[in-house]
N, C-alpha and C positions, 0 to 999 in steps of 0.2 A: 394499112392505109396510112399515108402521111397527112398529118394535120398542119396547115401552114396558118400562123397568126396574122392577123390584118392589123395594120397601124402599130401602135406602141405595144409590143409584147409585154411590158410591165404593167400596163393598164389593164384592170379588171373592173368590170361593171359590178357595183355593190350589190348584194342581195336585196330582192324586193320583199318587204315585210310589212305586215299590218299588226297594229296592236289592238287587241280585243280585250277589254275589261282588264287591262293592265298586263296582259300576257302577250309576248311577241311571238308571231307565227310567220315562219318563212313561206312565201308564196311560190308556187310552182313557176318556174322560169319562162315556160312556153306553154300557153293554153293549147288545147285540141284544136283541129282545125274548124270544126262545126262552132265551137265556142268563139273562136277568134273572128270567123266570118259574121256571124251574128252581131258580135259586139262592134265590129268595124261598119257594118251596114247601119246600125242604130246611131253610132256617133256622125257618121256621114249624113244621114237624114236629118238629125237634129242640127248639124252644122249648115245644111243646105238651106233649111227653113229659117235659121236664125240670123243669117247674114244681114247685116245692117239694122238689127235690133238690139236692145239693151241686154237681154239675156245671151248667154254664151254656152257653147257646148264644149264638153271636154270628153276625150276618149280615155281609153285604158291607159294608165301610167302616171295619172295626176293624183297626188295624195289629197285626202280629206282629213283635216284635223278637227275633230269634233270636241275633244278635250283631252287633257293629259293621258287618259286611259284608253282612249278609243281614237286611232286614226286607221283609215282604210284607203283602198285603191279600188274605186268601183269601176266596172267596165265601161260605162257611159254616165254622163250627168249633164245637167242643165243649172247654170248659175246666174241669177238674175241680179243679185247685189254685187256689183263689181268690188266693193271695198273688201269683200271676202277673198279676192284673187291675189294672192302674193306670189313671189318668185318661187317658193318652196311647195306651193300648193294651195288649197282652199281651206281657209280658217273659218269654220263655222259650216252650217248646214246649207247644202245645195237645195235648190228647189224640187228637182226630180233627180232620182238615183235609178239606174239600172244595173242589176246584177245578173249576169249570165251564169246559170247554175251548172256546176260539175260536181261529180260525186265527192271530191275531196272538200268543196267549199260549201255545199248545200246546207249543212247543219248550221254554220254560222250565218250564212245568208238569210235563213229563215228564223234564226235565234237571236243571238246577242246583237248581231249588226242590225238586223231589223228594229229590234227595240230601241236601240240607241239612235238610230237615224230618225225614228218617230220622235222620241224624247227629244232631240235637238231641234226639230221644226221642219224636216223634209216633208214636203206637201204631197208628193206622189212617189210611189216605189214600185218598181217593175222587176218581176222575177221571170227570167226568160229561159226556156228549157229547149235547146235547139234540137236535141234528139226527136222530140215529140212535136216540133213547132208549135209550142205552147207559150203564152204570155199571161201572167197573172198580174192584175194592176190593183194596187192598194192606195186607198186614200187616208190621209192623216186625219183622225177624228179624235180630238182632245188629247193628243200626245201619245196615240197609239194607232196602228195601221188596221184598216178594215178592208177586207177584200171586196173590191167594187165589181170586177168582172174578170172572167177568164175567156181568153181569146185563143182559138186553135185553128190551124189549117187542116182540113179533113181530106183524107184520102177519097178517091171516087167511089170505092166500094161503100166507105161511111156514109157518104152523101146518099147513095142509092138505098141504103137501109133506113134513112130518115123520112118522116112523112113531110108533107109540105110545110107544115107550121114549124118543125124543128130546122128544116132547111132555111127558112125565112129568118129564124131567130139566130142563125150563125153569123156572128158579127165578123166583118173582114177588116175594119178599120178601128184604130184606137184613138180615141179623142185624148189630146194632150191639153189638161186643164189650164195650163199658164196662158193660152192664146184661144180665143174663141174659134179661129179659123185653121187651127193645126190639128190634123190627125195623120196617123202613120198606117200605111197598109200593111197587114200582115205579110203579104207576099214579098214586100220590100225588106222586112226585116229578115226573113229566111231565104232571100235570093242566094242562090249558089251554095247554100250549106250541103246540099246533097252530093257535091262534087267530092267531098271527103267521105270516103267509104271506111 
């Protein structure tokens, strides 16, 4: 198979890296389909709601510089303090950060990155698992994250096994604390993730 270079063949995209507690990690250049679709959906939902508002949405590819030892590339985020937005990325804590989990990143997303996001002042932190159609929402309490709620899309057979009380308690929308009238439907987050087999 012949590979044809597009554009300037001498140009190569620099590798995407994150710095976690002073160590540099090479990021996977291409997220899997389900991961990419969920991240795209969330960034699109955020952008659509925030049009004309002070806060801004960002998708995958924008660097966040928390300090000299920690800079990350979240899958989606919302930044309300526009003075943090610079040409090379966001300098300081976003207000809301979303990380879509994958086997290679889960340890950092649940560990060091989560700790540093909280200490820096991120107000809300979402961990999204596209394979299980699950979203964990954490709120910042005194510089650390506490799990507020876990949201999941249930299969029909799972709903049938639940009693009426359990079905009624299954939440289908995630409130975004930055705005009183902003909530995100789970089905919109996971729309079309199943096309990737």
